[in-house]
C-alpha positions in Angstrom: -17.4 -36.9 14.8 -15.8 -35.8 18.1 -17.6 -33.5 20.2 -16.6 -29.9 21.0 -15.3 -31.5 24.3 -13.6 -33.7 23.0 -11.5 -31.4 20.8 -7.9 -30.3 21.8 -8.4 -27.0 23.0 -6.4 -24.8 20.9 -8.0 -26.5 17.6 -11.7 -25.6 19.2 -10.7 -22.0 20.0 -9.5 -22.2 16.3 -13.0 -23.7 14.7 -14.6 -21.2 16.9 -12.7 -18.0 15.5 -12.9 -19.3 12.2 -17.1 -19.6 12.4 -16.9 -16.5 13.9 -14.9 -14.7 11.0 -16.8 -16.5 8.5 -20.2 -14.9 10.0 -18.8 -11.6 10.0 -17.3 -11.4 6.7 -20.9 -13.1 5.4 -22.6 -10.3 7.0 -20.2 -7.6 5.6 -20.9 -9.4 2.4 -24.8 -8.9 2.7 -24.5 -5.3 4.5 -23.0 -4.3 1.0 -25.4 -5.5 -1.0 -27.8 -4.0 0.9 -26.4 -0.3 0.9 -26.5 -0.6 -2.7 -30.1 -1.8 -2.9 -30.9 1.1 -0.7 -28.9 3.5 -2.4 -30.9 2.4 -5.7 -34.2 2.8 -4.3 -33.2 6.1 -2.4 -32.4 7.8 -5.7 -35.7 6.4 -7.5 -37.7 7.5 -4.9 -36.0 11.4 -4.9 -36.3 11.6 -8.3 -40.0 9.8 -8.6 -41.5 13.5 -9.7 -39.5 13.5 -12.7 -39.9 9.7 -13.4 -43.2 10.5 -13.7 -43.7 13.9 -15.8 -41.1 12.8 -18.2 -40.9 8.8 -18.2 -38.5 7.3 -20.7 -38.3 10.7 -22.9 -35.9 12.0 -20.0 -33.5 9.9 -21.8 -33.5 11.6 -25.1 -34.8 14.8 -24.4 -32.1 17.5 -25.4 -33.6 20.7 -23.4 -32.4 21.7 -20.2 -34.0 24.4 -18.9 -34.5 25.1 -15.2 -36.7 28.1 -16.1 -39.4 26.6 -17.9 -38.9 23.3 -16.5 -38.1 21.7 -19.1 -35.2 18.5 -18.5 -33.8 16.0 -20.7 -30.8 14.2 -19.8 -29.1 13.0 -23.4 -26.6 15.9 -23.3 -25.1 14.8 -20.2 -25.1 11.5 -21.4 -23.6 12.1 -24.4 -20.6 14.1 -22.7 -20.2 11.5 -19.9 -19.9 8.5 -22.1 -17.5 10.7 -24.6 -15.2 12.1 -22.2 -15.0 8.5 -20.2 -14.4 6.6 -23.4 -12.1 9.2 -25.2 -10.0 9.5 -21.8 -10.0 5.7 -21.8 -8.5 5.6 -25.4 -5.9 8.3 -24.6 -4.8 6.5 -21.3 -4.9 2.8 -21.9 -1.7 2.7 -24.7 0.1 4.4 -22.1 -1.0 2.7 -18.9 0.0 -0.9 -20.7 3.5 0.2 -22.0 4.2 1.8 -18.8 3.0 -1.6 -17.1 5.3 -3.5 -19.1 8.3 -1.1 -18.9 7.9 -1.2 -15.1 6.8 -5.2 -14.8 9.2 -6.9 -17.5 11.9 -4.3 -18.8 13.2 -1.6 -16.3 15.3 -2.5 -13.3 14.2 -2.6 -9.7 16.3 0.8 -8.7 14.1 2.4 -11.4 10.9 0.6 -11.4 10.1 0.9 -7.3 10.5 4.5 -7.2 8.4 5.3 -10.5 5.9 3.0 -9.1 6.0 4.9 -6.3 5.2 8.0 -8.2 2.7 6.9 -10.4 0.7 5.7 -7.4 0.7 8.8 -5.6 -0.5 10.6 -8.3 -3.9 8.4 -7.8 -4.0 9.9 -4.6 -4.3 13.8 -5.9 -7.3 15.7 -5.0 -9.4 16.2 -8.5 -9.5 19.7 -8.0 -5.5 20.3 -8.2 -5.9 18.4 -11.4 -8.7 21.1 -12.5 -6.6 24.0 -11.4 -3.6 22.7 -12.8 -5.6 22.3 -16.1 -7.3 25.6 -16.3 -3.7 27.4 -15.9 -1.8 24.9 -18.1 -3.9 22.6 -20.0 -6.6 24.8 -21.4 -3.8 27.5 -23.3 -2.1 24.6 -24.9 -5.2 23.3 -26.2 -6.4 26.6 -27.2 -3.5 27.1 -29.2 -3.9 23.7 -30.5 -7.5 24.6 -31.5 -6.4 27.7 -33.4 -4.0 25.8 -35.5 -6.2 23.2 -37.0 -9.5 25.5 -37.2 -12.2 24.8 -33.9 -13.3 27.1 -32.2 -10.9 28.2 -29.2 -12.6 27.8 -26.4 -9.2 25.9 -24.5 -12.1 24.5 -22.9 -14.5 21.3 -23.4 -14.8 17.9 -23.9 -11.2 17.2 -25.2 -10.2 19.4 -22.7 -11.7 17.0 -20.2 -11.1 13.8 -21.7 -7.3 14.8 -21.3 -7.7 15.4 -17.9 -9.3 12.4 -17.3 -7.0 10.3 -19.2 -3.9 12.0 -16.7 -6.5 11.1 -13.6 -7.2 7.7 -14.4 -3.6 6.1 -15.8 -2.2 5.3 -12.4 -5.1 3.2 -11.6 -4.7 1.3 -15.0 -1.1 1.2 -15.2 -0.8 0.4 -11.0 -3.3 -2.5 -11.6 -1.4 -4.1 -15.1 2.3 -3.6 -13.8 0.8 -5.7 -10.4 -0.5 -8.3 -12.5 2.3 -8.7 -15.1 4.9 -8.8 -12.3 3.0 -12.0 -11.1 3.1 -13.9 -14.6 5.5 -16.8 -13.3 9.1 -16.9 -14.3 9.1 -20.4 -15.3 6.2 -19.7 -18.2 8.8 -16.6 -19.4 12.0 -19.1 -19.0 10.3 -22.0 -21.1 9.8 -19.5 -23.8 13.3 -18.5 -23.9 14.3 -21.7 -23.9 12.5 -22.5 -26.8 13.9 -19.3 -28.6 11.8 -16.8 -28.2 13.1 -13.0 -27.8 12.0 -11.0 -25.3 9.3 -9.0 -27.3 7.8 -12.5 -28.2 8.2 -13.7 -24.6 6.1 -10.5 -23.4 3.7 -10.5 -26.2 2.8 -14.3 -26.6 3.0 -15.5 -22.7 3.4 -12.4 -20.7 0.1 -10.5 -22.0 -2.0 -13.4 -22.7 -1.5 -14.8 -19.0 -2.5 -11.2 -17.7 -4.9 -9.8 -19.8 -7.6 -10.6 -17.1 -5.9 -8.4 -14.8 -5.5 -5.9 -17.2 -9.0 -5.8 -17.8 -9.5 -5.2 -14.4 -7.7 -2.1 -14.4 -9.3 -0.5 -17.1 -12.4 -1.4 -16.2 -11.4 0.3 -12.7 -10.2 3.3 -14.3 -13.5 3.9 -16.5 -15.4 3.9 -13.5 -13.3 6.6 -12.0 -14.1 8.5 -15.0 -17.5 8.0 -15.5 -18.0 9.2 -11.8 -15.3 12.4 -12.0 -16.9 15.7 -11.0 -14.4 18.6 -9.8 -11.5 18.6 -12.4 -14.0 18.0 -15.5 -16.4 20.9 -13.9 -13.4 23.1 -14.2 -12.1 22.6 -18.1 -15.4 21.2 -19.9 -17.2 24.3 -20.0 -20.5 23.9 -18.4 -23.0 24.4 -21.5 -25.9 22.3 -21.3 -26.5 21.8 -24.8 -25.9 18.9 -27.4 -22.4 18.7 -28.5 -21.6 18.6 -31.7 -18.0 17.8 -31.3 -15.0 16.9 -29.3 -14.1 20.6 -29.4 -17.5 21.8 -27.9 -18.7 23.1 -24.5 -20.6 20.5 -22.6 -21.6 19.2 -19.4 -21.2 15.8 -17.7 -23.8 14.0 -15.7 -21.6 14.5 -12.7 -21.1 18.4 -13.4 -24.4 19.2 -14.1 -25.4 18.0 -10.6 -22.4 19.6 -8.8 -23.2 22.9 -10.6 -27.2 23.1 -9.6 -27.8 21.0 -7.1 -27.4 23.6 -4.4 -29.4 26.2 -6.7 -31.9 24.0 -7.0 -35.1 25.6 -5.6 -38.3 23.9 -7.7 -39.2 20.0 -6.9 -39.0 19.1 -10.5 -35.2 20.5 -10.9 -34.3 18.8 -7.8 -36.2 15.3 -9.0 -34.3 15.7 -12.5 -31.0 16.5 -10.9 -31.5 13.3 -8.7 -32.5 11.6 -11.9 -29.3 12.1 -13.7 -27.5 10.8 -10.6 -29.4 7.7 -10.9 -29.0 7.5 -14.6 -25.3 7.7 -13.5 -25.7 4.7 -11.2 -27.3 2.6 -13.7 -24.6 3.4 -15.9 -21.6 2.5 -13.6 -23.7 -0.9 -12.5 -23.9 -1.9 -16.2 -20.5 -0.9 -17.6 -19.0 -2.8 -14.4 -21.2 -5.8 -15.0 -20.7 -6.3 -18.6 -16.6 -5.7 -18.0 -16.8 -8.7 -15.7 -18.4 -11.2 -18.1 -16.1 -10.0 -20.5 -13.2 -10.6 -18.1 -14.5 -14.1 -16.7 -15.0 -15.3 -20.5 -11.5 -13.9 -21.0 -9.9 -16.1 -18.3 -11.8 -19.2 -19.6 -9.9 -18.6 -23.1 
């Protein structure tokens, strides 16, 4: 094997740059892992008084009363899961249909500007969505609730889920559209050559080929929904009680932290809020791990 001095000057420089880049990339990856671990242990340390006081009972206690220092996370856990998965159920069909239209059916002069507008929606601050929902969406939901005999709050879990669905739609749609656009043209032409219609090609060729990427977009949207704060806080009603239906006023883990963190004067109250954040951190990690395993299995199939 030639020594560095025997190598051509340009090749030796290129190898040196490659080694430096590999070390930089490895160091950056290790730093990210350390950062996540440090965040986890910081949350554990700051929430330790609440963990020591309530233990695992904190997860299924339903009382949240800062006056008597009685805290339980179940209402916020239920509120977070309901709003996140309901918004995902609302947004996913629209995201998939929009991705198929923009990636397979629409001409470029239509698909490009529409895709640009959809990507712009992802950059709008969440407080803008919250204000829009307060002035326009809440009255519409209130009118609908009055027609079906539900409590006419206008605010609540259903309204928060609708806002979240609008907010996460660009993420799932953009990723799904990009993946669908990457399906090799040869595969589609082979299906057409065998006599398949456009819909049959989309169903049996495009969607199976792109399903892992579509699932990745849905997971990205779910992560966005789990941690959303401002828009949800403005329309969910902020009631720290166990919801009985999707029309009830409620709270999520993110919204209760946003509402009470600056007002928490007691150490136990502050520790309970940090433990809520720790619980949200753990749930987000678990959801992403499960989804990643599911995506990998989908790829293998």
